[in-house]
C-alpha positions as YAML, in Angstrom:
chain: A
units: angstrom
residues:
- id: 1
  name: MET
  ca: [-32.40, 102.03, 132.23]
- id: 2
  name: SER
  ca: [-30.68, 99.03, 133.89]
- id: 3
  name: ASP
  ca: [-31.37, 98.23, 137.42]
- id: 4
  name: GLU
  ca: [-27.89, 99.04, 138.83]
- id: 5
  name: ASN
  ca: [-28.78, 102.80, 137.57]
- id: 6
  name: LYS
  ca: [-31.76, 102.52, 140.36]
- id: 7
  name: THR
  ca: [-32.07, 102.88, 143.95]
- id: 8
  name: GLU
  ca: [-32.86, 99.89, 146.41]
- id: 9
  name: GLU
  ca: [-36.42, 101.66, 147.45]
- id: 10
  name: THR
  ca: [-38.39, 103.62, 145.57]
- id: 11
  name: ALA
  ca: [-40.08, 107.00, 146.67]
- id: 12
  name: PRO
  ca: [-44.20, 105.74, 145.57]
- id: 13
  name: ASP
  ca: [-44.91, 109.55, 144.64]
- id: 14
  name: MET
  ca: [-41.94, 111.12, 142.76]
- id: 15
  name: PRO
  ca: [-40.44, 109.77, 139.39]
- id: 16
  name: ALA
  ca: [-36.82, 108.68, 139.49]
- id: 17
  name: GLU
  ca: [-34.62, 111.81, 138.51]
- id: 18
  name: ARG
  ca: [-31.17, 112.49, 137.23]
- id: 19
  name: ILE
  ca: [-28.88, 112.21, 139.98]
- id: 20
  name: ALA
  ca: [-27.16, 115.81, 139.00]
- id: 21
  name: LYS
  ca: [-30.49, 117.31, 140.08]
- id: 22
  name: VAL
  ca: [-31.13, 115.67, 142.93]
- id: 23
  name: LEU
  ca: [-27.72, 115.88, 144.43]
- id: 24
  name: ALA
  ca: [-28.24, 120.02, 143.66]
- id: 25
  name: ARG
  ca: [-31.06, 119.76, 145.58]
- id: 26
  name: ALA
  ca: [-29.61, 117.94, 148.82]
- id: 27
  name: GLY
  ca: [-27.20, 121.07, 149.06]
- id: 28
  name: VAL
  ca: [-23.72, 118.43, 147.77]
- id: 29
  name: GLY
  ca: [-23.22, 121.51, 144.84]
- id: 30
  name: SER
  ca: [-24.81, 123.10, 141.61]
- id: 31
  name: ARG
  ca: [-25.87, 120.69, 138.64]
- id: 32
  name: ARG
  ca: [-22.43, 121.85, 137.08]
- id: 33
  name: ASP
  ca: [-20.30, 120.84, 140.77]
- id: 34
  name: VAL
  ca: [-22.07, 118.04, 140.73]
- id: 35
  name: GLU
  ca: [-21.34, 116.84, 136.82]
- id: 36
  name: ARG
  ca: [-17.92, 117.70, 137.56]
- id: 37
  name: MET
  ca: [-17.31, 115.42, 140.52]
- id: 38
  name: ILE
  ca: [-19.12, 112.62, 138.83]
- id: 39
  name: GLY
  ca: [-16.51, 113.12, 135.98]
- id: 40
  name: GLU
  ca: [-13.89, 113.30, 139.24]
- id: 41
  name: GLY
  ca: [-15.08, 110.02, 140.45]
- id: 42
  name: ARG
  ca: [-15.97, 111.54, 143.55]
- id: 43
  name: VAL
  ca: [-19.73, 110.17, 143.58]
- id: 44
  name: TRP
  ca: [-20.67, 106.45, 144.02]
- id: 45
  name: LEU
  ca: [-23.99, 104.78, 143.83]
- id: 46
  name: ASP
  ca: [-24.61, 101.29, 145.69]
- id: 47
  name: GLY
  ca: [-20.80, 100.91, 146.09]
- id: 48
  name: LYS
  ca: [-19.75, 101.66, 142.41]
- id: 49
  name: LYS
  ca: [-18.20, 104.44, 141.19]
- id: 50
  name: LEU
  ca: [-20.57, 106.62, 138.78]
- id: 51
  name: GLU
  ca: [-19.37, 107.07, 135.20]
- id: 52
  name: THR
  ca: [-22.09, 109.47, 133.94]
- id: 53
  name: PRO
  ca: [-24.55, 112.33, 135.42]
- id: 54
  name: ALA
  ca: [-27.42, 110.84, 133.33]
- id: 55
  name: VAL
  ca: [-27.94, 107.80, 135.92]
- id: 56
  name: LEU
  ca: [-31.48, 108.05, 137.47]
- id: 57
  name: VAL
  ca: [-32.44, 107.40, 140.80]
- id: 58
  name: SER
  ca: [-35.40, 108.11, 143.17]
- id: 59
  name: SER
  ca: [-34.40, 108.56, 146.66]
- id: 60
  name: LEU
  ca: [-30.81, 109.39, 148.28]
- id: 61
  name: LYS
  ca: [-30.07, 105.86, 149.51]
- id: 62
  name: GLY
  ca: [-26.87, 104.44, 148.60]
- id: 63
  name: ILE
  ca: [-25.37, 107.37, 147.17]
- id: 64
  name: THR
  ca: [-22.11, 108.71, 148.60]
- id: 65
  name: VAL
  ca: [-20.01, 111.28, 147.82]
- id: 66
  name: ASP
  ca: [-16.00, 111.80, 148.67]
- id: 67
  name: GLY
  ca: [-16.95, 108.35, 150.81]
- id: 68
  name: GLU
  ca: [-19.38, 110.25, 152.69]
- id: 69
  name: PRO
  ca: [-23.31, 108.87, 152.46]
- id: 70
  name: ILE
  ca: [-25.97, 111.89, 151.44]
- id: 71
  name: GLY
  ca: [-28.13, 112.17, 154.98]
- id: 72
  name: ASP
  ca: [-31.75, 113.39, 155.32]
- id: 73
  name: VAL
  ca: [-32.61, 116.84, 153.24]
- id: 74
  name: ARG
  ca: [-34.05, 119.50, 155.79]
- id: 75
  name: GLU
  ca: [-36.55, 121.87, 154.54]
- id: 76
  name: THR
  ca: [-35.14, 124.62, 152.53]
- id: 77
  name: LYS
  ca: [-32.89, 127.28, 154.74]
- id: 78
  name: LEU
  ca: [-30.90, 130.20, 153.83]
- id: 79
  name: TRP
  ca: [-28.24, 131.98, 155.82]
- id: 80
  name: ARG
  ca: [-26.53, 134.81, 155.53]
- id: 81
  name: MET
  ca: [-22.43, 135.41, 155.75]
- id: 82
  name: HIS
  ca: [-20.08, 138.12, 156.44]
- id: 83
  name: LYS
  ca: [-17.10, 136.73, 153.68]
- id: 84
  name: ARG
  ca: [-14.31, 138.01, 155.30]
- id: 85
  name: ARG
  ca: [-11.50, 139.37, 152.60]
- id: 86
  name: GLY
  ca: [-8.45, 136.53, 151.55]
- id: 87
  name: THR
  ca: [-11.20, 133.40, 151.78]
- id: 88
  name: LEU
  ca: [-12.55, 131.40, 148.80]
- id: 89
  name: THR
  ca: [-15.55, 130.27, 148.46]
- id: 90
  name: THR
  ca: [-15.24, 126.87, 147.29]
- id: 91
  name: HIS
  ca: [-15.56, 124.02, 148.97]
- id: 92
  name: LYS
  ca: [-12.19, 122.48, 148.43]
- id: 93
  name: ASP
  ca: [-8.61, 124.61, 147.53]
- id: 94
  name: PRO
  ca: [-5.90, 122.33, 145.67]
- id: 95
  name: GLN
  ca: [-3.59, 124.93, 147.31]
- id: 96
  name: GLY
  ca: [-4.93, 124.51, 151.43]
- id: 97
  name: ARG
  ca: [-6.04, 128.16, 151.62]
- id: 98
  name: GLN
  ca: [-8.66, 129.06, 153.72]
- id: 99
  name: THR
  ca: [-12.30, 128.88, 152.12]
- id: 100
  name: VAL
  ca: [-15.42, 130.21, 153.39]
- id: 101
  name: PHE
  ca: [-16.79, 126.99, 154.42]
- id: 102
  name: ASP
  ca: [-14.02, 125.93, 156.88]
- id: 103
  name: ASN
  ca: [-15.33, 127.36, 159.82]
- id: 104
  name: LEU
  ca: [-19.43, 127.49, 159.43]
- id: 105
  name: PRO
  ca: [-21.08, 126.43, 162.72]
- id: 106
  name: ASN
  ca: [-22.08, 122.52, 162.54]
- id: 107
  name: HIS
  ca: [-25.22, 123.26, 163.10]
- id: 108
  name: VAL
  ca: [-25.42, 124.46, 159.60]
- id: 109
  name: GLY
  ca: [-24.66, 121.27, 158.00]
- id: 110
  name: ARG
  ca: [-24.23, 120.99, 153.87]
- id: 111
  name: VAL
  ca: [-24.62, 123.88, 152.25]
- id: 112
  name: ILE
  ca: [-23.43, 125.79, 148.93]
- id: 113
  name: ALA
  ca: [-22.77, 129.56, 148.18]
- id: 114
  name: ILE
  ca: [-25.38, 131.51, 146.06]
- id: 115
  name: GLY
  ca: [-23.35, 133.38, 143.11]
- id: 116
  name: ARG
  ca: [-19.50, 133.49, 143.96]
- id: 117
  name: LEU
  ca: [-17.49, 136.32, 145.31]
- id: 118
  name: ASP
  ca: [-13.77, 136.45, 144.30]
- id: 119
  name: MET
  ca: [-10.86, 135.91, 147.01]
- id: 120
  name: ASN
  ca: [-10.58, 139.84, 147.61]
- id: 121
  name: THR
  ca: [-14.20, 140.88, 147.78]
- id: 122
  name: GLU
  ca: [-15.72, 140.74, 151.39]
- id: 123
  name: GLY
  ca: [-19.32, 141.56, 152.32]
- id: 124
  name: LEU
  ca: [-22.33, 139.42, 151.96]
- id: 125
  name: LEU
  ca: [-22.62, 135.97, 150.96]
- id: 126
  name: LEU
  ca: [-25.80, 133.94, 150.92]
- id: 127
  name: LEU
  ca: [-25.67, 130.15, 151.75]
- id: 128
  name: THR
  ca: [-28.32, 127.27, 151.06]
- id: 129
  name: ASN
  ca: [-28.77, 124.11, 151.54]
- id: 130
  name: ASP
  ca: [-31.22, 123.58, 148.45]
- id: 131
  name: GLY
  ca: [-29.46, 124.00, 144.70]
- id: 132
  name: GLU
  ca: [-32.23, 124.56, 143.23]
- id: 133
  name: LEU
  ca: [-32.59, 127.90, 144.88]
- id: 134
  name: ALA
  ca: [-29.28, 128.60, 144.42]
- id: 135
  name: ARG
  ca: [-29.95, 128.03, 140.79]
- id: 136
  name: TRP
  ca: [-33.20, 130.40, 140.85]
- id: 137
  name: MET
  ca: [-31.32, 133.31, 142.58]
- id: 138
  name: GLU
  ca: [-28.13, 133.00, 140.00]
- id: 139
  name: LEU
  ca: [-30.54, 132.89, 136.74]
- id: 140
  name: PRO
  ca: [-29.90, 136.63, 135.11]
- id: 141
  name: SER
  ca: [-34.00, 136.15, 134.24]
- id: 142
  name: THR
  ca: [-34.66, 136.17, 138.18]
- id: 143
  name: ALA
  ca: [-32.85, 139.82, 138.00]
- id: 144
  name: LEU
  ca: [-32.31, 140.13, 141.42]
- id: 145
  name: VAL
  ca: [-30.13, 143.10, 142.30]
- id: 146
  name: ARG
  ca: [-26.49, 142.52, 143.74]
- id: 147
  name: ARG
  ca: [-25.28, 146.21, 145.36]
- id: 148
  name: TYR
  ca: [-21.67, 146.75, 146.36]
- id: 149
  name: ARG
  ca: [-19.55, 149.65, 147.70]
- id: 150
  name: VAL
  ca: [-16.72, 149.84, 145.90]
- id: 151
  name: ARG
  ca: [-13.28, 152.07, 146.92]
- id: 152
  name: ALA
  ca: [-11.21, 152.87, 143.38]
- id: 153
  name: TYR
  ca: [-7.83, 154.72, 142.79]
- id: 154
  name: GLY
  ca: [-8.89, 157.19, 140.69]
- id: 155
  name: ARG
  ca: [-10.84, 160.73, 139.11]
- id: 156
  name: VAL
  ca: [-14.59, 159.64, 138.77]
- id: 157
  name: ASP
  ca: [-15.97, 160.91, 135.75]
- id: 158
  name: GLU
  ca: [-20.02, 161.19, 136.71]
- id: 159
  name: LYS
  ca: [-20.75, 161.02, 133.10]
- id: 160
  name: ALA
  ca: [-19.13, 158.09, 132.43]
- id: 161
  name: LEU
  ca: [-20.40, 156.51, 135.46]
- id: 162
  name: ALA
  ca: [-24.07, 157.89, 134.10]
- id: 163
  name: SER
  ca: [-23.60, 156.28, 130.94]
- id: 164
  name: LEU
  ca: [-23.35, 152.46, 132.64]
- id: 165
  name: LYS
  ca: [-27.04, 152.79, 132.39]
- id: 166
  name: ASP
  ca: [-27.04, 151.43, 129.07]
- id: 167
  name: GLY
  ca: [-24.72, 148.22, 129.52]
- id: 168
  name: VAL
  ca: [-21.06, 148.17, 128.47]
- id: 169
  name: THR
  ca: [-19.38, 145.36, 125.91]
- id: 170
  name: ILE
  ca: [-15.65, 145.17, 127.01]
- id: 171
  name: ASP
  ca: [-13.70, 142.93, 125.26]
- id: 172
  name: GLY
  ca: [-16.31, 140.78, 123.50]
- id: 173
  name: VAL
  ca: [-18.51, 140.41, 126.44]
- id: 174
  name: HIS
  ca: [-21.82, 142.52, 127.01]
- id: 175
  name: TYR
  ca: [-22.64, 143.71, 130.36]
- id: 176
  name: GLY
  ca: [-26.26, 144.52, 130.95]
- id: 177
  name: ALA
  ca: [-27.61, 147.97, 132.88]
- id: 178
  name: VAL
  ca: [-25.20, 149.03, 135.44]
- id: 179
  name: GLU
  ca: [-26.06, 151.49, 138.12]
- id: 180
  name: ALA
  ca: [-22.96, 153.30, 139.41]
- id: 181
  name: LYS
  ca: [-22.96, 156.76, 141.77]
- id: 182
  name: LEU
  ca: [-20.23, 158.98, 142.72]
- id: 183
  name: GLU
  ca: [-20.54, 158.61, 146.96]
- id: 184
  name: ARG
  ca: [-17.54, 160.67, 147.21]
- id: 185
  name: GLN
  ca: [-13.93, 161.38, 146.14]
- id: 186
  name: ALA
  ca: [-11.50, 161.24, 149.08]
- id: 187
  name: GLY
  ca: [-8.02, 161.94, 147.92]
- id: 188
  name: ALA
  ca: [-7.04, 159.98, 145.14]
- id: 189
  name: ASN
  ca: [-9.61, 157.38, 146.13]
- id: 190
  name: ALA
  ca: [-13.13, 157.55, 145.45]
- id: 191
  name: TRP
  ca: [-15.97, 155.66, 146.48]
- id: 192
  name: ILE
  ca: [-18.64, 154.19, 144.85]
- id: 193
  name: THR
  ca: [-22.28, 152.49, 144.67]
- id: 194
  name: VAL
  ca: [-22.66, 149.97, 142.07]
- id: 195
  name: ALA
  ca: [-25.41, 148.14, 141.28]
- id: 196
  name: ILE
  ca: [-26.00, 144.70, 138.64]
- id: 197
  name: ARG
  ca: [-28.49, 142.35, 137.81]
- id: 198
  name: GLU
  ca: [-26.54, 139.90, 136.02]
- id: 199
  name: GLY
  ca: [-23.71, 138.99, 138.24]
- id: 200
  name: LYS
  ca: [-21.36, 137.66, 135.54]
- id: 201
  name: ASN
  ca: [-17.68, 136.84, 136.62]
- id: 202
  name: ARG
  ca: [-15.39, 139.76, 137.83]
- id: 203
  name: GLU
  ca: [-18.37, 142.25, 136.32]
- id: 204
  name: VAL
  ca: [-17.74, 144.93, 139.00]
- id: 205
  name: ARG
  ca: [-13.62, 144.93, 138.94]
- id: 206
  name: ARG
  ca: [-13.42, 144.62, 135.12]
- id: 207
  name: VAL
  ca: [-16.33, 147.48, 134.35]
- id: 208
  name: MET
  ca: [-14.38, 150.06, 136.81]
- id: 209
  name: GLU
  ca: [-11.58, 149.18, 135.05]
- id: 210
  name: HIS
  ca: [-12.92, 149.66, 131.75]
- id: 211
  name: LEU
  ca: [-13.49, 153.73, 133.37]
- id: 212
  name: GLY
  ca: [-9.51, 153.63, 134.38]
- id: 213
  name: LEU
  ca: [-10.43, 153.01, 137.88]
- id: 214
  name: GLU
  ca: [-8.42, 150.84, 140.14]
- id: 215
  name: VAL
  ca: [-10.69, 148.92, 142.56]
- id: 216
  name: ASN
  ca: [-8.75, 148.59, 145.68]
- id: 217
  name: ARG
  ca: [-11.71, 147.58, 147.83]
- id: 218
  name: LEU
  ca: [-14.84, 145.52, 146.84]
- id: 219
  name: ILE
  ca: [-18.00, 144.88, 149.54]
- id: 220
  name: ARG
  ca: [-21.49, 143.58, 148.57]
- id: 221
  name: THR
  ca: [-23.51, 144.93, 150.83]
- id: 222
  name: HIS
  ca: [-27.21, 143.50, 149.35]
- id: 223
  name: TYR
  ca: [-28.32, 140.60, 147.06]
- id: 224
  name: GLY
  ca: [-31.59, 140.72, 145.66]
- id: 225
  name: PRO
  ca: [-33.94, 141.24, 149.53]
- id: 226
  name: PHE
  ca: [-31.28, 140.27, 152.04]
- id: 227
  name: ALA
  ca: [-28.97, 142.89, 153.19]
- id: 228
  name: LEU
  ca: [-25.47, 142.62, 154.99]
- id: 229
  name: GLY
  ca: [-26.97, 145.08, 157.67]
- id: 230
  name: ASN
  ca: [-24.45, 144.62, 161.07]
- id: 231
  name: LEU
  ca: [-23.66, 141.09, 160.51]
- id: 232
  name: PRO
  ca: [-20.03, 140.67, 162.57]
- id: 233
  name: LEU
  ca: [-17.16, 139.78, 160.08]
- id: 234
  name: GLU
  ca: [-17.47, 135.79, 159.36]
- id: 235
  name: GLY
  ca: [-20.41, 135.77, 161.31]
- id: 236
  name: VAL
  ca: [-23.51, 133.39, 160.30]
- id: 237
  name: ALA
  ca: [-27.39, 134.34, 160.71]
- id: 238
  name: ALA
  ca: [-30.20, 132.20, 159.74]
- id: 239
  name: VAL
  ca: [-33.02, 133.89, 157.90]
- id: 240
  name: PRO
  ca: [-36.35, 133.13, 159.19]
- id: 241
  name: ASP
  ca: [-38.73, 131.00, 157.29]
- id: 242
  name: LYS
  ca: [-41.67, 133.61, 157.15]
- id: 243
  name: GLN
  ca: [-38.74, 136.18, 155.94]
- id: 244
  name: LEU
  ca: [-37.57, 133.70, 152.99]
- id: 245
  name: ARG
  ca: [-40.86, 132.40, 151.85]
- id: 246
  name: ASP
  ca: [-42.52, 136.39, 152.05]
- id: 247
  name: ALA
  ca: [-39.14, 138.03, 149.65]
- id: 248
  name: LEU
  ca: [-38.63, 134.38, 147.58]
- id: 249
  name: SER
  ca: [-42.40, 133.88, 147.37]
- id: 250
  name: GLY
  ca: [-41.63, 133.58, 143.22]
- id: 251
  name: PHE
  ca: [-39.38, 130.28, 143.64]
- id: 252
  name: PHE
  ca: [-41.51, 128.94, 146.27]
- id: 253
  name: ALA
  ca: [-44.96, 129.24, 144.08]
- id: 254
  name: GLU
  ca: [-43.05, 127.89, 141.33]
- id: 255
  name: ALA
  ca: [-40.89, 125.06, 143.14]
- id: 256
  name: THR
  ca: [-41.81, 121.51, 142.71]
- id: 257
  name: GLY
  ca: [-41.01, 118.66, 144.78]
- id: 258
  name: SER
  ca: [-37.92, 116.63, 144.44]
- id: 259
  name: VAL
  ca: [-36.54, 113.07, 145.85]
- id: 260
  name: ALA
  ca: [-34.31, 115.34, 147.41]
- id: 261
  name: ALA
  ca: [-36.14, 117.73, 148.64]
- id: 262
  name: PRO
  ca: [-39.96, 117.21, 148.99]
- id: 263
  name: ILE
  ca: [-42.06, 120.25, 148.80]
- id: 264
  name: LYS
  ca: [-44.61, 120.75, 152.44]
- id: 265
  name: LYS
  ca: [-47.14, 122.74, 152.80]
- id: 266
  name: HIS
  ca: [-46.85, 125.73, 155.09]
- id: 267
  name: ASP
  ca: [-50.17, 127.08, 156.83]
- id: 268
  name: PRO
  ca: [-48.77, 130.74, 157.92]
- id: 269
  name: SER
  ca: [-51.19, 130.81, 160.87]
- id: 270
  name: LYS
  ca: [-49.24, 128.16, 162.74]
- id: 271
  name: TRP
  ca: [-45.56, 129.96, 162.25]
- id: 272
  name: ALA
  ca: [-44.32, 131.01, 165.77]
- id: 273
  name: LYS
  ca: [-46.09, 134.20, 166.99]
- id: 274
  name: ALA
  ca: [-44.47, 136.39, 169.63]
- id: 275
  name: LYS
  ca: [-45.45, 135.98, 172.92]
- id: 276
  name: LYS
  ca: [-47.77, 138.32, 175.04]
- id: 277
  name: ASP
  ca: [-45.47, 139.95, 177.77]
- id: 278
  name: ASP
  ca: [-47.22, 140.08, 181.17]
- id: 279
  name: LYS
  ca: [-44.34, 140.70, 182.95]
- id: 280
  name: PRO
  ca: [-44.32, 143.96, 184.73]
- id: 281
  name: LYS
  ca: [-42.01, 147.09, 182.55]
- id: 282
  name: PRO
  ca: [-39.11, 148.02, 184.36]
- id: 283
  name: GLY
  ca: [-39.89, 150.83, 186.63]
- id: 284
  name: ALA
  ca: [-43.31, 150.21, 187.26]
- id: 285
  name: LYS
  ca: [-43.44, 148.97, 190.40]
- id: 286
  name: ARG
  ca: [-41.00, 152.02, 190.85]
- id: 287
  name: ARG
  ca: [-43.72, 154.29, 190.07]
- id: 288
  name: ARG
  ca: [-47.01, 152.78, 191.74]
- id: 289
  name: LYS
  ca: [-44.98, 153.00, 194.89]
- id: 290
  name: SER
  ca: [-44.39, 156.41, 193.91]
- id: 291
  name: ARG
  ca: [-47.82, 157.00, 193.22]
- id: 292
  name: ILE
  ca: [-48.71, 155.64, 196.70]
- id: 293
  name: ALA
  ca: [-46.22, 157.89, 198.51]
- id: 294
  name: ASP
  ca: [-47.69, 160.98, 196.75]
- id: 295
  name: ALA
  ca: [-51.46, 159.71, 197.83]
- id: 296
  name: ASP
  ca: [-50.35, 159.92, 201.69]
- id: 297
  name: ALA
  ca: [-48.43, 163.01, 201.38]
- id: 298
  name: PRO
  ca: [-50.12, 166.07, 203.19]
- id: 299
  name: LYS
  ca: [-52.25, 168.18, 200.24]
- id: 300
  name: PRO
  ca: [-50.97, 172.06, 199.78]
- id: 301
  name: GLY
  ca: [-52.15, 174.31, 202.62]
- id: 302
  name: MET
  ca: [-52.19, 171.43, 205.46]
- id: 303
  name: ARG
  ca: [-49.49, 171.60, 208.10]
- id: 304
  name: LYS
  ca: [-47.82, 168.98, 209.18]
- id: 305
  name: PRO
  ca: [-49.22, 167.65, 212.69]
- id: 306
  name: ARG
  ca: [-47.17, 168.09, 215.98]
- id: 307
  name: THR
  ca: [-46.42, 164.67, 216.98]
- id: 308
  name: LYS
  ca: [-45.37, 163.18, 220.21]
- id: 309
  name: ALA
  ca: [-41.80, 161.57, 221.41]
- id: 310
  name: ASP
  ca: [-43.16, 158.31, 219.84]
- id: 311
  name: GLY
  ca: [-44.06, 159.86, 216.46]
- id: 312
  name: LYS
  ca: [-47.88, 159.67, 216.58]
- id: 313
  name: PRO
  ca: [-49.83, 162.61, 215.87]
- id: 314
  name: GLN
  ca: [-51.11, 164.61, 218.81]
- id: 315
  name: GLY
  ca: [-54.39, 165.99, 220.25]
- id: 316
  name: LYS
  ca: [-56.56, 167.52, 217.23]
- id: 317
  name: ASP
  ca: [-53.65, 168.72, 215.50]
- id: 318
  name: LYS
  ca: [-53.75, 165.92, 212.85]
- id: 319
  name: GLY
  ca: [-54.15, 167.18, 209.67]
- id: 320
  name: MET
  ca: [-55.06, 170.98, 211.06]
- id: 321
  name: PRO
  ca: [-55.15, 173.41, 207.94]
- id: 322
  name: THR
  ca: [-53.38, 176.13, 207.68]
- id: 323
  name: GLY
  ca: [-54.18, 179.32, 205.87]
- id: 324
  name: ARG
  ca: [-57.09, 181.43, 205.54]
- id: 325
  name: PRO
  ca: [-60.35, 178.72, 206.33]
- id: 326
  name: THR
  ca: [-62.84, 178.18, 203.83]
- id: 327
  name: GLY
  ca: [-65.96, 179.43, 203.21]
- id: 328
  name: LYS
  ca: [-67.62, 182.60, 202.84]
- id: 329
  name: PRO
  ca: [-66.41, 185.15, 205.17]
- id: 330
  name: GLU
  ca: [-67.99, 187.26, 207.89]
- id: 331
  name: ALA
  ca: [-68.16, 190.88, 207.89]
- id: 332
  name: ARG
  ca: [-65.07, 192.45, 209.86]
- id: 333
  name: GLY
  ca: [-66.30, 193.55, 213.49]
- id: 334
  name: LYS
  ca: [-69.63, 191.94, 213.34]
- id: 335
  name: GLY
  ca: [-68.94, 188.35, 214.09]
- id: 336
  name: PRO
  ca: [-68.85, 186.88, 217.35]
- id: 337
  name: ALA
  ca: [-66.33, 187.94, 219.76]
- id: 338
  name: PRO
  ca: [-63.86, 186.03, 220.22]
- id: 339
  name: LYS
  ca: [-63.53, 183.36, 223.97]
- id: 340
  name: GLY
  ca: [-61.98, 184.88, 227.14]
- id: 341
  name: ARG
  ca: [-62.20, 188.88, 225.65]
- id: 342
  name: PRO
  ca: [-65.40, 190.46, 227.34]
- id: 343
  name: ASN
  ca: [-67.36, 192.86, 225.15]
- id: 344
  name: ARG
  ca: [-66.19, 196.37, 226.07]
- id: 345
  name: GLU
  ca: [-68.28, 199.87, 225.73]
- id: 346
  name: PRO
  ca: [-66.64, 202.26, 223.63]
- id: 347
  name: LYS
  ca: [-65.11, 205.01, 225.56]
- id: 348
  name: LYS
  ca: [-67.34, 208.57, 225.54]
...
């Protein structure tokens, strides 16, 4: 290897790597995308246009793509996006059509798509800044399930749908097991749920066409453990780090460090935890006042005290009880005579 194929600085702990792998890990594109970019003369190293993807580099310094230097790479991140129908899953379109990358928020930075959705397919699209993660999630051996809702024109044969679980070969291309179930038949159209694991080019559409159904709407709802949920159209949401590492623990357990993306050890105990909410709950103050008012209110059987003109209680009537007195009643006629009423002898 000649000196011109090395960058000026070398990372002491990282061996040199092929530039296609380094740029893929940096989120420029897949390895194949980078190899194509090099063939198109879009990748330069230390001011010289690269002619081959076999060049080894030990850092990102001096590498430019389309004239733009490759900046420092952040930790592996993942975003969910609700792709709109009519947009392309590509960074540049020769015809100038709109792509999913045209209106991304600035904080997302340089990202690539995990798998592709064709122009007329909508729904969940995953984006990442780590090309190796994208490659790992796309591999058939990883076997991540992609789920779709399909609206198709035609009458559905449910037995034909069930037979897809054994796979099917169409025009010499074999497609693995397909889980398909009729959701409902609405007139001339039917809604079908479909789950696949390989994600070959236009796989769902071709399988439906093989059954005599014409797909007129295709929505991806899940990719592996990640769901579209209620994400608004063209909305973008970051997957929290803890959820990402828990859901894709297989990747992070196998991933090795790279010139572009050194592996960092994570201590789950240091992840952000929910703060203890010491603020009073809504309505607590109102309930406290209500309890105080109830404590001050007269008890059952208590007569409302008479008041003076100024509103203060009058005489001994404050809190005067009403109704029968409590305690053991004395025998009728044997108690002391009321005051002011002298005893009278009975008439003879």
